[in-house]
DRENKE-903528 format. One record per residue (C-alpha): residue number from 1; residue in one letter; x, y, z. Coordinates in Angstrom, 2 decimals, always signed. Layout:
N
NUM / A / X / Y / Z
...
END
This chain:
217
1 / X / -3.82 / +14.47 / +19.49
2 / X / -3.36 / +12.43 / +16.76
3 / X / +1.21 / +11.88 / +16.85
4 / X / +1.63 / +8.88 / +14.27
5 / X / -0.12 / +8.85 / +10.55
6 / X / +1.12 / +5.57 / +9.49
7 / X / +0.09 / +5.34 / +5.65
8 / X / -0.46 / +1.87 / +3.43
9 / X / +1.27 / +1.69 / +0.25
10 / X / -0.17 / +0.00 / -2.66
11 / X / -3.15 / +2.04 / -3.49
12 / X / -2.88 / +4.46 / -0.61
13 / X / +0.08 / +6.16 / -1.14
14 / X / +0.82 / +4.94 / -4.76
15 / X / -1.97 / +3.59 / -7.05
16 / X / -0.25 / +0.47 / -7.46
17 / X / -2.95 / -1.64 / -9.29
18 / X / -2.96 / +0.26 / -12.49
19 / X / +1.05 / +0.14 / -13.24
20 / X / +1.05 / -3.52 / -11.64
21 / X / -1.63 / -4.22 / -14.73
22 / X / +0.35 / -2.55 / -17.21
23 / X / +3.26 / -4.28 / -16.05
24 / X / +2.42 / -7.87 / -15.93
25 / X / +0.86 / -7.21 / -19.17
26 / X / +3.95 / -6.40 / -20.31
27 / X / +5.41 / -9.51 / -19.31
28 / X / +2.42 / -11.11 / -21.03
29 / X / +3.40 / -9.61 / -24.17
30 / X / +7.11 / -10.89 / -24.29
31 / X / +5.76 / -14.53 / -23.63
32 / X / +2.98 / -13.80 / -26.85
33 / X / +0.60 / -14.37 / -25.00
34 / X / -2.65 / -12.12 / -25.12
35 / X / -3.49 / -9.57 / -22.48
36 / X / -5.52 / -9.78 / -19.38
37 / X / -8.74 / -8.15 / -19.48
38 / X / -8.71 / -5.16 / -16.15
39 / X / -12.01 / -6.76 / -14.96
40 / X / -9.85 / -9.98 / -13.93
41 / X / -7.19 / -8.25 / -12.35
42 / X / -9.13 / -6.45 / -10.24
43 / X / -11.17 / -9.57 / -9.40
44 / X / -7.86 / -10.98 / -8.24
45 / X / -5.64 / -7.91 / -6.52
46 / X / -4.63 / -8.70 / -3.38
47 / X / -3.69 / -12.11 / -4.23
48 / X / -0.32 / -13.01 / -3.78
49 / X / +0.98 / -12.49 / -7.64
50 / X / +2.38 / -16.06 / -8.95
51 / X / -1.45 / -17.39 / -7.52
52 / X / -3.26 / -14.70 / -9.44
53 / X / -1.08 / -14.91 / -12.69
54 / X / -2.59 / -18.48 / -13.41
55 / X / -6.08 / -17.10 / -12.69
56 / X / -4.96 / -13.95 / -15.04
57 / X / -3.75 / -15.66 / -17.98
58 / X / -5.00 / -19.51 / -18.09
59 / X / -2.39 / -21.64 / -19.64
60 / X / +0.44 / -19.55 / -18.36
61 / X / +3.73 / -21.05 / -18.48
62 / X / +4.69 / -19.52 / -14.74
63 / X / +8.27 / -20.68 / -14.27
64 / X / +8.70 / -18.26 / -17.75
65 / X / +6.30 / -15.49 / -16.36
66 / X / +8.27 / -15.37 / -13.03
67 / X / +11.80 / -15.76 / -14.68
68 / X / +10.83 / -12.40 / -17.04
69 / X / +8.62 / -10.55 / -13.72
70 / X / +11.77 / -9.21 / -12.39
71 / X / +13.56 / -7.87 / -15.03
72 / X / +10.53 / -6.28 / -15.86
73 / X / +9.98 / -4.99 / -12.92
74 / X / +13.19 / -3.18 / -12.55
75 / X / +12.56 / -1.40 / -15.79
76 / X / +9.71 / -0.62 / -14.38
77 / X / +11.09 / +1.20 / -11.40
78 / X / +14.26 / +2.50 / -13.42
79 / X / +11.62 / +4.42 / -15.68
80 / X / +9.84 / +6.03 / -13.44
81 / X / +6.46 / +3.91 / -14.41
82 / X / +5.95 / +1.88 / -10.46
83 / X / +5.58 / +2.94 / -7.30
84 / X / +5.34 / +6.58 / -7.98
85 / X / +4.13 / +9.00 / -5.60
86 / X / +2.45 / +11.74 / -6.36
87 / X / +3.33 / +15.52 / -5.84
88 / X / +0.20 / +16.12 / -4.12
89 / X / +0.96 / +13.43 / -2.02
90 / X / +4.19 / +14.37 / -0.92
91 / X / +2.86 / +17.75 / -0.08
92 / X / +0.21 / +16.10 / +2.52
93 / X / +3.22 / +13.95 / +4.14
94 / X / +5.14 / +17.43 / +4.47
95 / X / +1.64 / +19.10 / +5.84
96 / X / +1.20 / +16.12 / +8.53
97 / X / +4.94 / +16.22 / +9.13
98 / X / +4.91 / +19.96 / +9.86
99 / X / +1.96 / +20.15 / +12.06
100 / X / +4.22 / +17.43 / +14.08
101 / X / +2.44 / +14.04 / +13.24
102 / X / +5.25 / +11.03 / +12.42
103 / X / +4.47 / +9.50 / +9.29
104 / X / +5.35 / +5.71 / +8.97
105 / X / +4.69 / +2.75 / +6.35
106 / X / +3.30 / -0.60 / +7.06
107 / X / +2.81 / -2.78 / +4.32
108 / X / +2.64 / -6.65 / +3.60
109 / X / +4.88 / -6.10 / +0.75
110 / X / +8.41 / -7.57 / +1.34
111 / X / +11.31 / -6.38 / +2.18
112 / X / +12.97 / -6.31 / -1.18
113 / X / +9.94 / -5.09 / -2.54
114 / X / +9.77 / -2.08 / -0.32
115 / X / +13.58 / -1.61 / +0.23
116 / X / +13.81 / +1.05 / -2.66
117 / X / +11.83 / +3.66 / -1.02
118 / X / +13.59 / +3.59 / +1.98
119 / X / +16.90 / +4.78 / +0.09
120 / X / +18.07 / +7.96 / +1.35
121 / X / +18.11 / +9.78 / -1.68
122 / X / +14.15 / +8.43 / -2.65
123 / X / +11.76 / +10.82 / -1.69
124 / X / +9.91 / +9.74 / +1.20
125 / X / +13.42 / +10.28 / +3.24
126 / X / +13.16 / +13.22 / +5.75
127 / X / +9.09 / +12.47 / +5.34
128 / X / +8.90 / +9.25 / +6.63
129 / X / +10.19 / +7.77 / +10.10
130 / X / +10.11 / +3.91 / +10.10
131 / X / +8.35 / +1.53 / +7.55
132 / X / +7.25 / -1.83 / +8.99
133 / X / +7.26 / -4.76 / +6.15
134 / X / +7.31 / -8.18 / +5.86
135 / X / +11.20 / -8.37 / +6.63
136 / X / +10.90 / -6.64 / +10.02
137 / X / +7.07 / -7.83 / +11.36
138 / X / +5.76 / -11.32 / +12.39
139 / X / +2.15 / -10.71 / +11.35
140 / X / +0.52 / -9.72 / +8.33
141 / X / -2.77 / -7.56 / +7.83
142 / X / -5.46 / -8.44 / +8.28
143 / X / -4.54 / -9.89 / +11.65
144 / X / -3.93 / -7.01 / +14.36
145 / X / -0.32 / -8.36 / +15.14
146 / X / +1.00 / -6.26 / +12.02
147 / X / +1.30 / -3.09 / +14.36
148 / X / +2.91 / -4.32 / +17.06
149 / X / +6.23 / -4.14 / +16.02
150 / X / +5.49 / -0.64 / +15.73
151 / X / +4.03 / -0.07 / +18.72
152 / X / +6.80 / -1.58 / +20.73
153 / X / +9.85 / -0.34 / +18.92
154 / X / +8.01 / +3.85 / +18.88
155 / X / +6.05 / +3.33 / +22.24
156 / X / +3.22 / +5.01 / +21.29
157 / X / -0.06 / +4.15 / +22.13
158 / X / -3.53 / +3.02 / +19.85
159 / X / -6.03 / +6.18 / +21.10
160 / X / -2.57 / +7.73 / +19.08
161 / X / -1.99 / +6.51 / +15.88
162 / X / -4.64 / +6.54 / +12.92
163 / X / -3.92 / +4.37 / +9.95
164 / X / -4.76 / +4.68 / +6.36
165 / X / -5.22 / +2.17 / +3.53
166 / X / -7.42 / +1.29 / +0.92
167 / X / -8.40 / -2.18 / +1.84
168 / X / -11.07 / -3.93 / +4.42
169 / X / -7.81 / -6.06 / +5.97
170 / X / -6.24 / -2.62 / +7.07
171 / X / -9.61 / -1.90 / +8.10
172 / X / -9.70 / -4.94 / +10.24
173 / X / -6.41 / -5.03 / +11.10
174 / X / -6.72 / -1.43 / +12.76
175 / X / -9.48 / -1.95 / +14.66
176 / X / -8.21 / -4.96 / +16.20
177 / X / -5.17 / -2.80 / +17.41
178 / X / -7.74 / -0.24 / +18.99
179 / X / -6.35 / +2.23 / +16.06
180 / X / -8.86 / +4.28 / +14.22
181 / X / -9.20 / +4.08 / +10.65
182 / X / -9.27 / +6.15 / +7.42
183 / X / -10.61 / +4.42 / +4.34
184 / X / -9.03 / +5.85 / +0.90
185 / X / -10.73 / +5.28 / -1.85
186 / X / -8.63 / +6.96 / -4.42
187 / X / -7.52 / +3.71 / -6.25
188 / X / -10.94 / +3.01 / -7.63
189 / X / -10.23 / -0.94 / -6.79
190 / X / -12.58 / -0.59 / -3.54
191 / X / -15.73 / +1.51 / -2.41
192 / X / -17.12 / +2.55 / +0.74
193 / X / -19.94 / -0.03 / +1.06
194 / X / -16.73 / -2.90 / +0.84
195 / X / -15.88 / -1.96 / +4.03
196 / X / -16.75 / -3.18 / +7.91
197 / X / -18.33 / +0.17 / +9.14
198 / X / -17.36 / -0.69 / +12.54
199 / X / -13.68 / -0.23 / +11.69
200 / X / -13.59 / +2.93 / +9.58
201 / X / -13.48 / +6.30 / +11.25
202 / X / -13.36 / +8.19 / +8.23
203 / X / -13.71 / +7.88 / +4.13
204 / X / -11.22 / +10.29 / +2.11
205 / X / -11.59 / +10.17 / -1.72
206 / X / -7.89 / +11.41 / -2.28
207 / X / -4.77 / +11.03 / -0.19
208 / X / -3.89 / +14.36 / +0.00
209 / X / -7.63 / +15.41 / +1.95
210 / X / -5.92 / +13.11 / +4.78
211 / X / -4.72 / +16.71 / +6.15
212 / X / -7.63 / +17.81 / +7.10
213 / X / -9.31 / +14.50 / +8.33
214 / X / -6.07 / +13.87 / +11.09
215 / X / -7.06 / +17.42 / +12.26
216 / X / -10.48 / +16.57 / +12.86
217 / X / -9.90 / +13.70 / +14.81
END
């Protein structure tokens, strides 16, 4: 039986790429610059933001962008336009918990990028029992050791866990750790053929499909 369902955040639990595309173009607009195309954003998605922005907007004043971005980011969070978890995804988490599964997050985000989702008044409170990020792990995906702290602190064995994520790096990390992996394709950022099939146990078209797939493992 699967005891723990470990969930990636970006483009798995939340559709982050689309929201980030709008946010970054908002900052560019405030700088008086033309918007980037969705194609270039998708092509550079997954890169560190300040490394990607010169490609997304050639000639950009990177220091000015870095100054304006946190302000716009907080505005988007306050307005509920970023890190939005759809009701159907929350319902899926509720079903997993009701079935006796432990739900945890494992993300490559920095601690300050995930803290608001761990607040006591956040919708994830009572649904997610732990979160692992750059602030409390030594390694980042696709390194399989990204799961080391989670496994050590919970006492879980890899065969009792499943990881759901959206990227080949997620699959590589899980596979290397001996954890089954479910590819979530809902964001449209990646296709199933982008993944090494050796590391993919199953795939889902939408996050709520996760419940039925986990029941079958």
